[in-house]
C-alpha positions, -999 to 999 in steps of 0.1 A, spaced: 171 20 3 153 0 29 146 -36 18 108 -31 21 110 -2 -3 121 -26 -31 85 -39 -31 69 -5 -36 60 22 -59 76 55 -51 52 64 -24 59 101 -24 46 107 -60 10 116 -52 -21 129 -69 -28 166 -62 -63 170 -47 -82 203 -50 -84 222 -17 -120 229 -5 -133 249 25 -118 237 57 -86 224 41 -52 240 41 -17 234 28 9 227 55 43 242 46 77 250 60 86 242 96 51 228 103 54 203 74 89 193 87 75 187 122 46 166 108 70 145 87 92 140 118 61 128 137 53 103 109 88 90 109 87 85 147 54 68 144 68 44 118 98 36 141 74 22 167 56 -1 143 63 -38 148 32 -53 133 0 -39 117 -32 -57 109 -67 -47 98 -94 -48 72 -93 -33 37 -116 -26 8 -100 -24 -26 -119 -9 -56 -104 -12 -91 -118 10 -119 -106 -5 -152 -112 14 -184 -123 -17 -203 -149 -27 -177 -184 -11 -172 -184 -12 -134 -156 -12 -108 -143 -44 -92 -146 -44 -54 -126 -67 -31 -126 -71 6 -101 -88 29 -77 -86 58 -41 -73 58 -12 -83 80 22 -66 79 55 -70 98 78 -43 83 102 -42 67 99 -76 50 65 -92 54 31 -83 40 1 -107 37 -32 -97 20 -60 -123 25 -87 -114 0 -121 -128 12 -146 -113 -13 -156 -119 -40 -129 -146 -46 -107 -160 -19 -70 -154 -28 -38 -143 -12 -8 -122 -18 22 -129 4 53 -108 4 83 -124 22 116 -106 17 119 -103 -21 95 -131 -29 59 -125 -38 33 -153 -41 -2 -149 -56 -26 -178 -51 -63 -183 -56 -79 -208 -32 -82 -243 -45 -63 -235 -77 -37 -260 -90 -11 -233 -96 3 -201 -80 24 -173 -94 57 -161 -79 75 -129 -85 111 -121 -76 113 -85 -66 150 -83 -74 141 -85 -111 115 -57 -109 116 -20 -109 104 1 -80 71 9 -99 60 -27 -104 56 -41 -68 28 -40 -43 24 -8 -21 47 -1 8 20 13 31 40 17 63 77 22 58 80 49 31 106 74 41 91 108 52 126 124 50 125 119 12 90 135 8 93 168 -11 56 175 -20 28 193 -4 7 182 26 -30 191 28 -47 191 61 -84 181 62 -109 179 90 -99 143 97 -64 137 83 -35 147 61 -33 142 23 2 139 9 7 151 -26 33 161 -52 20 186 -77 49 181 -101 39 148 -117 57 137 -148 39 124 -179 35 86 -177 40 84 -139 18 62 -118 0 88 -97 -6 81 -60 -24 99 -32 -22 89 5 -45 100 33 -33 96 69 -54 97 101 -49 130 119 -45 115 154 -27 82 147 -9 91 115 -18 56 102 -29 52 66 -66 56 59 -66 54 21 -44 49 -9 -54 59 -44 -33 48 -75 -39 60 -110 -21 42 -138 -9 61 -169 -36 43 -189 -63 57 -166 -71 26 -145 -76 35 -108 -72 14 -76 -84 27 -43 -76 10 -10 -95 19 22 -80 7 55 -102 0 85 -99 -12 121 -61 -11 121 -44 -28 150 -8 -19 158 18 -42 175 -5 -71 180 6 -107 173 2 -119 138 -13 -155 137 13 -182 131 -8 -196 103 -3 -163 85 34 -158 92 42 -194 83 17 -197 54 27 -223 28 9 -233 -4 -12 -265 -3 7 -296 -13 9 -302 -50 4 -266 -61 26 -258 -91 45 -225 -89 48 -204 -120 78 -180 -118 68 -149 -136 93 -130 -157 114 -161 -165 
């Protein structure tokens, strides 16, 4: 398995959407050709950056939580999410180390991905393996929705929407077994542009105490 896949959920387990007028299921050779195009597109990715909106619907809260920020990725081993609203905080994935830090806090949390299962890490948006995808693909007016209709009870359910022209991710929807839902919308994605050195080399402020989770 690719190193970056160790920080992911199984990206090819997806929520089945209901087809509406203008949508169709892609099957057989056409589906194989599309998956090959996605794989070729991934091979050309060196860096990805852009904006994101993240909405979390939690069963115990009356209204969804909405976060906005900027994303930087250098597959296979680097992902940086800079949350800007409503609270400034970051998530940095470097190799098998994940850091969570809220601006001006005295502490930060660290997770070692080697100690976690595939279902416990942040999403692998850009290097999931199309060759392993066995579900259905729904074509819409603007993109492709990847789905697996054979979900098992207790699975984290995931649906991905890809842009029809660029094959880049437009949206990611995650539904937890308990009913909580996270939706991530990607915007203004830039491919193979330089990631700022301040992001690539980001370090926690001096004096911040790191709590190692799971130990």
